[in-house]
C-alpha positions in Angstrom: 182.1 164.2 69.4 183.6 161.2 68.2 184.9 158.8 70.6 187.2 156.0 70.7 186.3 152.6 71.5 190.2 151.4 72.0 193.3 153.1 71.2 197.0 151.8 70.1 200.0 154.1 71.1 202.8 154.3 68.5 206.5 156.3 69.5 206.8 158.2 66.6 210.5 158.9 66.1 212.9 159.3 63.0 212.9 155.6 62.4 208.8 155.2 63.3 208.1 157.8 61.0 204.4 159.2 60.5 204.8 157.5 56.6 206.0 154.2 58.0 202.8 154.4 60.8 200.4 154.5 58.0 201.7 151.4 56.8 201.4 150.0 59.6 197.3 150.8 60.2 196.5 147.5 58.3 197.7 145.8 60.9 196.5 147.8 63.6 192.9 147.6 62.4 193.4 143.7 62.0 194.5 143.7 65.6 190.9 145.3 66.4 192.2 148.7 67.2 189.7 151.5 67.1 192.5 154.7 67.0 195.7 155.1 66.1 197.3 157.1 69.2 200.3 159.0 68.4 203.2 160.3 70.5 204.2 163.9 70.2 205.1 165.5 65.9 205.6 168.9 66.5 209.2 169.5 65.7 211.4 168.5 68.2 214.9 169.2 69.3 217.0 167.2 67.0 217.9 163.6 67.9 214.7 163.6 70.3 213.4 159.9 70.4 210.3 161.0 72.4 208.9 164.5 71.4 208.1 166.1 74.6 211.2 168.6 73.8 209.0 171.0 71.2 211.2 173.5 69.6 208.6 174.9 67.4 205.0 174.3 67.7 204.3 175.8 64.2 205.0 172.4 62.1 205.1 168.7 61.9 208.3 167.5 62.7 210.0 167.0 59.3 212.0 163.7 60.4 209.0 162.5 61.7 207.1 162.5 58.8 206.4 166.4 58.1 202.8 167.5 57.1 202.5 164.9 54.0 203.4 162.4 56.8 200.4 163.4 59.1 198.2 163.2 55.6 199.0 159.9 55.0 198.4 158.2 58.4 195.0 160.1 58.7 194.5 159.0 55.1 195.0 155.7 55.8 193.4 155.3 59.3 190.3 157.2 57.9 189.9 154.7 55.0 189.6 151.8 57.4 187.3 153.8 59.6 189.9 154.5 62.3 190.4 157.7 64.6 193.5 159.5 65.3 194.8 160.5 68.7 197.5 163.2 69.2 200.2 163.7 72.0 200.4 167.2 72.6 202.5 169.6 75.3 201.0 172.9 75.9 203.4 173.1 79.4 206.7 173.8 78.0 209.4 173.8 75.2 212.7 172.3 74.3 215.3 175.0 74.4 218.8 172.5 74.6 219.6 174.2 71.2 218.6 177.6 71.0 218.9 178.1 67.5 216.6 175.2 66.6 213.7 176.9 68.9 212.6 180.2 67.1 210.9 181.5 70.3 213.4 181.0 72.7 215.8 182.5 70.0 214.1 185.6 69.6 213.5 185.8 73.5 217.5 185.5 74.1 218.0 187.9 70.9 215.5 190.8 72.0 214.9 190.2 75.7 211.5 191.8 76.9 211.6 193.5 73.9 211.3 190.0 72.2 207.3 189.4 70.8 207.8 185.9 72.6 208.9 187.8 76.0 205.4 186.7 77.1 205.4 183.2 76.2 208.1 182.3 78.6 207.7 182.3 82.0 210.4 184.4 82.9 211.3 185.9 86.4 213.4 189.0 84.8 213.8 190.6 87.7 215.7 188.1 89.6 217.8 187.5 87.0 219.1 191.2 87.1 217.0 191.9 83.8 218.6 188.2 82.1 217.7 184.9 81.6 220.2 182.7 83.6 221.1 179.9 81.3 223.0 176.9 84.0 225.2 175.4 80.9 229.0 176.3 81.8 230.9 173.7 83.7 233.0 173.4 86.6 236.5 175.2 85.3 238.4 177.7 87.1 237.7 180.3 84.0 234.4 178.5 81.4 234.0 182.2 79.8 237.0 181.9 78.5 235.7 178.8 76.5 233.4 182.1 74.3 233.5 182.8 70.9 232.3 184.9 68.5 231.4 183.3 65.4 228.9 184.1 62.3 227.0 186.5 64.3 226.6 184.4 67.1 228.3 183.7 70.7 229.5 180.2 70.8 230.5 177.6 74.2 231.3 174.6 72.8 228.9 173.1 70.5 226.6 175.7 72.4 225.2 178.6 70.0 223.5 181.4 71.3 222.5 184.8 69.2 223.7 188.2 69.9 221.6 191.5 70.5 222.1 194.1 67.6 224.4 196.2 68.4 226.2 194.5 71.2 229.4 193.4 69.2 232.0 194.3 66.6 235.1 192.3 65.5 238.2 192.1 68.0 235.6 192.5 70.9 236.5 189.7 74.1 233.5 187.8 74.1 233.2 187.8 77.6 232.2 191.3 77.5 230.0 190.7 74.6 228.2 188.0 76.7 227.8 190.7 79.4 226.0 193.2 76.9 223.4 189.9 76.2 219.9 189.5 77.2 221.3 186.3 78.8 223.7 185.0 81.3 225.8 182.0 80.9 226.1 180.6 84.8 227.6 177.8 86.0 225.2 174.4 84.9 225.3 173.8 89.5 223.6 177.1 89.9 220.4 176.5 88.1 218.5 174.2 90.7 218.7 177.4 93.0 218.9 180.5 91.0 216.8 179.4 87.6 214.4 182.6 86.9 212.8 180.7 84.2 210.0 178.2 84.9 210.8 174.3 83.8 209.5 171.5 83.6 210.4 169.6 86.8 214.0 170.0 87.2 214.9 169.6 83.3 216.4 173.1 82.3 216.7 172.6 78.8 212.7 172.5 78.8 211.0 176.0 79.6 207.8 176.1 80.6 205.5 178.1 78.6 202.4 180.8 79.3 200.0 179.2 77.7 197.6 181.0 80.0 197.8 183.9 77.9 195.4 184.2 75.0 197.8 185.1 72.2 200.3 182.1 73.3 197.6 179.5 73.0 196.3 180.5 69.7 200.2 181.0 68.4 201.1 177.3 70.1 198.1 175.6 68.8 197.6 177.1 65.4 199.1 174.3 63.6 197.0 171.9 66.2 194.0 174.0 64.9 194.6 172.9 61.3 194.8 169.5 62.2 191.5 169.7 63.5 190.2 171.8 61.1 191.4 169.7 58.0 190.1 166.0 59.9 193.6 165.1 59.9 193.4 164.2 63.6 189.9 163.4 65.6 191.1 164.0 69.6 194.1 165.2 71.5 196.2 163.6 74.7 197.2 166.7 77.1 200.5 166.3 78.5 201.4 167.2 82.0 198.2 169.9 82.4 199.4 169.9 86.2 202.0 172.2 85.0 199.4 175.0 83.7 198.7 178.1 85.3 194.8 177.5 85.3 194.1 173.7 84.0 190.3 174.4 83.5 190.9 177.4 81.3 192.8 175.7 79.1 190.7 173.2 78.8 187.9 175.4 77.8 189.8 177.4 75.2 190.8 173.8 73.7 187.5 172.8 73.8 186.4 175.7 71.7 189.3 175.6 69.5 188.6 171.6 68.7 184.9 172.1 68.8 184.7 169.7 71.6 186.8 167.0 70.4 187.5 164.1 72.4 190.2 164.9 75.0 192.3 163.3 77.5 194.5 164.6 80.0 197.7 162.9 81.7 196.7 163.7 85.0 198.2 161.9 88.1 195.4 160.9 90.9 195.9 159.6 93.9 194.1 157.0 95.8 190.4 158.4 96.1 191.1 161.8 94.4 188.8 162.3 91.6 189.6 164.5 88.3 187.5 167.7 88.9 184.0 167.7 87.2 183.9 170.6 85.6 187.3 170.2 83.3 186.5 169.7 79.8 187.8 166.2 79.0 186.9 163.1 79.1 188.9 161.8 81.8 192.4 161.0 82.5 195.2 158.3 80.0 194.8 155.8 82.7 197.3 155.6 85.6 194.8 155.5 88.2 192.7 152.3 86.3 196.9 150.7 86.1 196.7 150.7 90.0 193.7 149.4 90.7 194.0 146.5 88.1 197.9 145.5 89.4 196.5 145.4 93.3 193.3 143.3 92.3 195.9 140.8 91.0 198.2 141.4 94.4 198.1 138.7 97.0 197.1 140.5 100.2 198.7 137.6 102.5 202.0 138.5 101.0 202.4 141.8 102.9 203.7 140.6 105.9 206.7 138.9 104.0 207.8 141.0 101.6 207.8 144.0 104.6 209.9 141.9 106.7 212.5 141.5 104.1 212.4 145.1 103.3 213.0 145.9 107.3 215.8 143.2 107.1 217.5 144.5 104.8 217.3 148.1 106.3 219.1 146.2 109.4 215.8 145.6 111.0 214.4 149.5 110.2 210.9 149.2 108.8 209.5 152.1 106.2 206.9 154.1 106.8 205.9 155.6 103.6 204.5 158.8 104.9 208.0 159.9 106.5 209.4 158.6 103.7 208.1 160.6 101.1 208.1 163.6 103.9 211.8 163.4 103.6 212.5 163.1 99.8 209.9 165.7 98.8 211.4 168.4 101.6 215.0 167.4 100.1 213.6 168.4 96.6 212.1 171.4 97.6 215.3 172.0 99.7 217.6 171.2 96.4 217.0 170.5 93.2 213.6 172.5 93.0 214.6 175.2 95.2 215.0 177.6 92.5 211.3 177.5 92.6 210.6 177.5 96.3 212.5 180.9 96.3 210.3 182.4 93.6 207.2 181.7 95.6 209.2 183.1 98.4 209.7 186.4 96.4 206.0 186.7 96.0 205.0 186.3 99.5 203.9 190.3 100.2 206.9 192.9 102.6 203.8 193.6 104.7 202.9 190.0 105.8 205.7 190.2 108.3 208.0 187.1 107.0 211.4 187.0 106.4 212.4 185.7 103.4 214.3 182.6 104.8 211.2 181.7 107.4 208.8 182.1 104.1 211.2 179.7 102.1 211.5 177.1 105.0 207.3 177.4 105.6 206.7 177.0 101.6 208.6 174.1 101.4 207.1 172.5 104.3 204.1 173.0 103.2 204.8 171.7 99.6 206.4 168.2 101.5 203.3 167.6 103.1 201.0 167.9 100.0 199.1 165.3 99.3 198.1 164.8 96.0 199.6 166.7 92.8 198.1 170.0 93.3 194.8 171.6 94.0 192.8 174.0 91.5 191.5 176.6 93.7 189.1 176.8 95.2 188.7 173.0 94.4 190.7 171.0 96.3 191.1 173.6 99.0 190.9 170.2 101.6 193.8 169.5 100.4 196.0 172.6 100.8 194.2 172.7 104.3 195.7 169.4 105.5 199.2 170.1 103.8 198.9 173.1 106.2 198.1 171.5 109.3 200.2 168.8 108.7 202.8 170.9 108.2 202.5 172.8 111.2 202.8 169.4 112.8 205.9 168.9 111.5 207.3 172.3 112.2 205.6 173.5 115.3 208.6 176.3 115.2 207.2 177.3 112.0 203.3 177.7 112.9 203.0 181.0 113.0 204.3 181.5 109.6 202.5 178.7 108.0 199.2 180.3 109.2 200.0 183.1 107.3 201.1 181.5 104.2 197.8 179.8 104.6 195.7 183.4 103.4 198.2 183.7 101.0 197.9 180.4 99.2 194.3 180.8 99.0 193.1 178.4 101.6 189.6 180.0 102.0 189.0 181.7 98.5 185.7 181.2 97.2 186.4 182.0 93.6 189.4 181.7 91.4 189.1 185.7 90.9 190.5 185.7 94.6 193.6 183.9 93.9 196.9 185.9 93.9 200.1 185.2 91.9 201.7 183.4 95.2 198.6 181.1 95.2 198.2 180.3 91.5 202.4 179.5 90.9 202.0 177.2 94.5 199.7 175.4 92.6 202.0 175.1 89.7 205.0 173.9 92.0 203.4 171.2 94.2 203.0 168.5 91.4 207.2 169.2 90.5 207.8 168.4 94.0 205.6 165.1 94.5 206.7 163.9 91.1 210.5 164.6 91.7 210.0 163.5 95.7 208.1 160.8 95.0 207.8 158.9 91.6 211.6 159.4 90.7 213.0 158.8 94.5 210.8 157.4 96.7 209.6 155.2 94.6 213.5 153.7 94.0 213.9 153.5 97.9 211.2 151.1 98.6 211.3 147.7 96.6 209.2 146.1 98.9 207.1 145.2 95.8 208.0 147.1 93.3 204.9 146.4 91.0 203.4 148.5 93.2 206.0 151.3 92.7 204.3 152.6 89.4 203.2 156.2 88.5 200.3 157.3 89.8 200.5 154.9 92.4 200.8 154.5 96.2 202.9 151.2 97.4 201.9 151.8 100.9 198.6 150.4 99.3 199.3 147.0 98.6 196.4 145.2 97.2 192.4 145.4 96.6 189.9 143.1 97.2 187.6 142.0 94.3 184.7 144.1 96.2 186.6 147.0 96.0 187.8 146.4 92.2 184.2 145.7 91.4 182.9 149.4 93.1 185.8 151.7 91.3 184.8 149.7 87.8 181.2 150.2 88.7 182.1 153.8 89.5 183.9 154.5 86.3 180.9 152.9 84.4 178.9 155.9 85.6 181.2 158.8 86.2 183.9 158.4 83.3 182.9 155.9 80.6 185.0 157.7 78.1 188.2 157.9 80.3 191.3 155.8 79.1 192.5 152.8 80.5 196.2 151.5 80.3 198.6 149.1 81.8 201.9 150.4 79.6 202.6 153.7 78.4 206.2 155.8 77.4 206.4 156.3 81.0 205.7 153.4 83.3 208.3 152.2 85.4 208.1 148.9 84.1 205.9 147.3 81.2 202.9 145.4 82.1 204.4 142.1 81.6 207.5 142.8 84.4 204.6 143.8 86.6 202.6 140.8 85.9 205.6 138.8 87.3 206.9 140.4 90.1 203.4 140.5 91.4 203.8 137.1 92.0 206.1 137.9 94.6 203.3 138.4 96.7 202.5 134.9 96.8 205.9 133.7 97.3 207.2 136.4 99.9 209.4 134.0 102.2 210.7 131.9 98.8 211.9 135.6 97.5 213.6 136.3 100.8 215.5 133.5 100.2 216.3 134.1 96.8 217.4 137.7 97.6 219.4 136.6 100.8 221.1 133.7 99.0 221.9 136.3 95.9 223.3 138.7 98.4 225.2 136.5 100.0 227.2 134.9 97.3 228.0 138.2 95.4 229.5 139.0 99.0 231.4 136.0 98.6 232.4 136.7 95.1 233.7 140.0 96.1 231.1 141.8 95.1 229.3 143.4 98.2 226.7 146.5 97.0 225.8 147.3 100.4 222.7 148.6 99.6 220.2 145.8 100.4 217.1 147.7 99.0 218.7 148.7 95.9 219.6 144.9 95.5 216.2 144.0 96.3 215.1 145.9 93.7 217.7 145.3 90.9 216.7 141.6 91.5 213.2 142.1 91.3 213.9 143.8 87.8 215.6 140.8 86.8 213.0 138.2 87.4 210.6 140.3 86.2 212.2 140.8 82.7 214.0 137.2 82.8 215.9 136.5 80.2 216.9 139.9 80.2 220.5 141.2 78.8 223.6 142.6 80.8 223.4 145.6 79.7 219.6 146.3 79.8 219.9 145.4 83.3 223.1 147.2 83.9 221.6 150.8 82.6 218.5 149.9 84.9 220.4 149.4 88.0 222.3 152.6 87.7 219.4 154.8 86.6 217.6 153.4 89.8 220.5 153.8 92.0 220.7 157.4 90.7 217.6 158.1 91.4 217.4 156.5 94.6 220.0 158.7 95.7 221.0 156.6 98.8 223.9 155.3 97.6 225.1 157.3 94.0 223.6 160.1 92.6 223.2 161.9 89.3 225.3 164.5 90.5 228.5 164.1 92.5 228.0 160.3 92.4 230.1 158.0 94.0 232.3 156.5 91.5 233.3 153.2 93.2 229.5 152.2 94.6 228.8 151.9 90.7 231.8 149.7 90.1 230.8 147.4 92.9 226.8 147.4 91.3 228.1 147.0 87.9 230.2 143.7 89.4 227.0 142.7 90.9 224.8 142.8 88.0 227.9 140.7 86.0 227.7 138.1 88.8 223.8 137.8 88.1 224.5 136.8 84.7 227.8 134.8 84.9 228.5 133.8 88.1 227.1 130.0 87.6 225.7 129.7 91.1 224.0 133.1 91.4 222.6 132.3 87.9 221.0 129.3 89.0 219.5 130.8 91.9 217.6 133.2 89.7 216.6 131.2 86.9 215.0 128.4 89.1 213.0 131.4 91.0 212.1 132.7 87.5 211.1 129.7 86.1 208.9 128.9 89.3 207.0 132.1 88.8 207.0 132.7 85.0 203.8 130.4 84.4 201.9 132.3 87.3 203.3 136.0 85.9 201.9 134.9 82.5 198.4 134.1 84.0 198.8 137.3 85.7 199.6 139.1 82.7 196.6 137.6 80.7 193.9 138.5 83.6 195.6 142.1 83.8 195.0 142.3 80.3 191.7 140.9 79.7 190.2 143.3 82.5 192.0 146.3 81.3 190.4 145.9 77.8 187.2 145.4 78.8 186.2 147.2 81.9 184.8 150.4 81.5 186.5 153.1 79.9 188.9 153.2 76.5 191.7 150.5 76.9 195.0 151.4 75.6 197.5 149.6 73.9 200.9 150.7 74.3 203.0 149.6 71.2 204.7 146.4 70.9 202.6 145.0 74.4 200.0 142.5 72.2 203.3 140.4 73.0 204.8 139.7 76.7 207.1 142.9 75.6 209.4 142.3 78.9 210.3 146.7 79.3 212.1 148.4 82.5 211.9 151.8 82.7 212.4 154.3 80.0 214.5 154.6 77.5 214.0 150.6 78.1 210.7 150.9 76.9 210.9 153.1 74.1 213.0 150.2 72.2 212.2 149.5 68.6 208.9 147.3 68.2 209.3 144.2 65.0 205.8 145.1 63.8 206.5 143.1 60.7 206.8 139.8 63.0 203.7 140.9 65.1 201.9 141.3 61.7 202.8 137.7 60.2 202.1 136.3 64.4 198.3 137.5 63.8 198.1 136.5 60.6 198.9 132.6 61.6 197.0 133.4 64.8 194.1 133.9 62.5 194.6 130.3 60.2 195.8 128.5 62.7 198.3 125.5 62.3 199.4 123.1 64.9 199.1 124.3 68.7 197.2 121.8 70.8 194.3 119.6 69.2 191.5 122.4 69.4 193.8 125.1 67.4 194.4 127.0 70.7 197.7 128.3 71.4 199.2 127.4 74.7 200.7 130.0 77.3 203.9 130.0 77.0 207.2 132.5 75.8 205.8 133.3 72.4 203.3 135.4 73.7 201.0 133.8 71.3 197.9 133.7 74.0 198.1 136.9 74.8 198.0 138.0 71.3 195.2 136.1 71.1 193.7 137.5 74.0 194.4 141.2 72.8 193.3 141.0 69.4 190.2 139.0 70.2 189.1 141.3 73.0 189.8 144.4 70.9 187.4 143.0 67.9 184.7 142.0 70.3 184.6 145.6 71.8 184.9 147.3 68.2 182.9 145.0 66.5 180.3 144.7 68.8 180.1 147.8 71.2 176.0 147.1 72.4 178.0 144.3 74.7 179.7 146.8 76.5 176.5 149.4 77.8 176.9 148.4 81.5 178.8 146.7 84.2 177.3 143.9 86.7 180.0 142.0 88.8 179.5 138.0 88.5 180.6 136.4 91.6 181.9 132.6 91.7 180.7 129.8 94.5 183.1 127.5 96.3 185.9 127.2 98.5 188.1 128.7 95.7 186.0 131.3 94.4 188.4 134.0 95.4 190.8 133.3 92.6 188.4 134.5 89.9 187.0 137.7 88.9 184.3 138.1 86.8 182.0 141.0 85.5 179.3 141.3 82.9 179.4 144.1 80.6 175.8 143.8 79.0 176.5 140.7 76.8 180.2 140.3 77.1 181.3 138.5 80.2 185.2 138.5 81.8 186.4 136.1 83.6 190.0 136.1 85.0 191.9 134.0 87.4 193.7 136.0 90.5 196.6 135.0 92.2 197.2 131.7 90.3 200.4 130.5 92.5 197.8 129.9 95.6 195.2 128.4 92.9 197.8 125.7 91.9 199.3 125.0 95.3 195.3 124.4 96.3 194.8 121.9 93.8 193.2 124.0 91.0 189.6 124.7 90.5 187.3 121.6 91.1 184.1 122.4 92.3 184.1 126.0 91.8 181.2 127.4 89.8 180.3 130.4 88.2 176.8 131.7 87.2 176.7 133.2 84.0 174.0 135.8 82.7 170.8 134.5 81.0 171.4 133.4 77.4 173.8 130.7 75.4 177.6 132.1 75.7 180.8 131.3 73.0 184.3 131.9 74.8 185.8 134.1 71.8 189.1 132.9 72.9 188.6 129.0 72.2 185.3 128.9 70.5 183.6 126.7 73.3 180.0 127.2 74.4 178.4 127.9 78.1 175.2 128.1 79.5 173.8 129.0 83.0 176.1 127.6 85.9 179.6 126.3 84.3 182.2 125.0 86.4 185.6 126.9 86.2 187.4 124.0 85.6 185.9 123.7 82.4 185.8 127.3 81.7 189.3 128.2 82.4 190.6 124.5 81.2 192.8 126.2 78.1 193.3 129.8 79.9 193.7 131.5 82.9 190.9 133.8 81.7 187.8 133.6 79.7 186.0 136.2 77.3 182.4 135.2 76.6 180.4 136.8 74.0 176.3 136.4 74.3 175.3 134.2 71.4 172.3 136.0 70.2 174.0 139.0 69.7 
């Protein structure tokens, strides 16, 4: 199996096509990347800027470059000795435009007689033999807008097929509609009545039954061609938790690819481990991200930030477990009710449970599930914990929950013992977790928003260096080929924004003063937002990304407010609140007093944020695992949540910067670029670390923690990978307040070492004041290598 040393993620779009990406290969190679890592490239719904809404698995998307573009990219990468990793989406397909999806079109036209009826996860009986499509507006007679045109049924711009023999000239379109294998219903009915599995709450992404061997084969035929023709060397699997049987899927994929390198976008809760028998090298790295961010978080700041959060809630502190129980239960009762009802319909009649009681009990178990899902019989302890917690929360449902335990497979010793209810429950729990926690609670708990990241638990505030060392050593032993990351297309904030926000843990009281002052000034200026936690969240984003345009902040603020669902919402929101929030964002940018407060604090924390950014990047690039660099993040790239983090990247500028860095003119007397807003220092760290790792893999074969000595030794984190030594500064604001390193030292392993960032030589016991004189990080290479 060919495996990557590192990857560089590109978002392939109609603008950044595969052909254009082929032209970037030389730059990526010069940067030091080992493999090119592509977002989904199968044909997506027209206008998609992400590719996760695949409309046809049979071809490379023509607007993204098509088959010829993939061939050009693969040839360019392989000519440079680089591999190609592609993101694939087995769980669902995009059905927003049925005429663009041949499988879905066939399903709607032919119903259960369609050759693709088994491809989609439809519960026909629940729709009276029809697929419910929640698309109609709120008018009194939306079906009056239907028209039959060119042999299709149309509702405004939406186009649907007509079953053979179901219409003739002059027929009332409403009557024609009633004869179809689908029923167009009001969009509000989807969350409660939808009878096909979807991706989370997105009705335009329909779940695919990839567990069926024929569906697997047809949906992966093009992917198999990539592997067989040597175009693609590895795969990233999107959302395996949505699959009926991820283990079985990965085994089939291994057979199809001949054992190619595969990583899975699996979210692990703290302490959770990937099932050991999965045919995968590991996760895409959110678990590594969480450790790195918490290593750089000052635990001493927890009290001040917690106190601020409580004051903004009128003195009521957040209990995280209670909050997420509430948000998950709300999802199970609301946006994901259709899924809960489908589970309840699978409860056997002889179980003696009333349907409403079954729904209530199932929703309660889902709300108490501690991880995304189980893979029974593996993970049965999580199901047992959820059942026990559900009984404690709802003693009135104890009997029903006890009955459900057996039906959900809590005592199963083999997968063959699992019934349909148990299997589908496992597909559903991840939906509730993702929507209730990541997409709701994360926006309601802004104590320190660098910790509210995908796969993270913000109640887990920090990790000690010893804990981080233990985790990195474990990864070296158990998951040496798992991916590591700091930024992705899904992160709530880019690594640079989180690095600056992390500094707030070192300046908690000061930050509380900033929030209080800005809040008061805004109220005096006639813009009382009224939602204190949201003000805190928005201001952290502003400071983290400063300077940042008003439009970008407003887009972020409105999305955050709607996701939180406290003061407005995506559905039936509060226009008055959103107007006040808009006015608040305007004041942040244009009110002289408020802007001065923001700029002053940003100026105070930005240098420490740069230090955190360099430390996080170097640790990620050199720790055990396969490091990924998200497009553009070799510079600061201060991005907020999607779609902000998918903005176009100026690669030509980056290539020119790298060329200047490789032939330095100016800078300091030693030709070393200063740490500053131009991000030359981050480009230096990224390129030198990637190159060292690619060109000298023999230096990265182990993991040994290194300890500094002296009063401020806790401000450094260091390890030896077997000839390559990483040294990174922690808690830079506190270090500066203490007078910086003076007598602190670090004992290097035996041998002579060169810092690949500064070209300075170090041996034996080195003073940290000398080692870190130019940068808050050092990357040392043993000279005899």
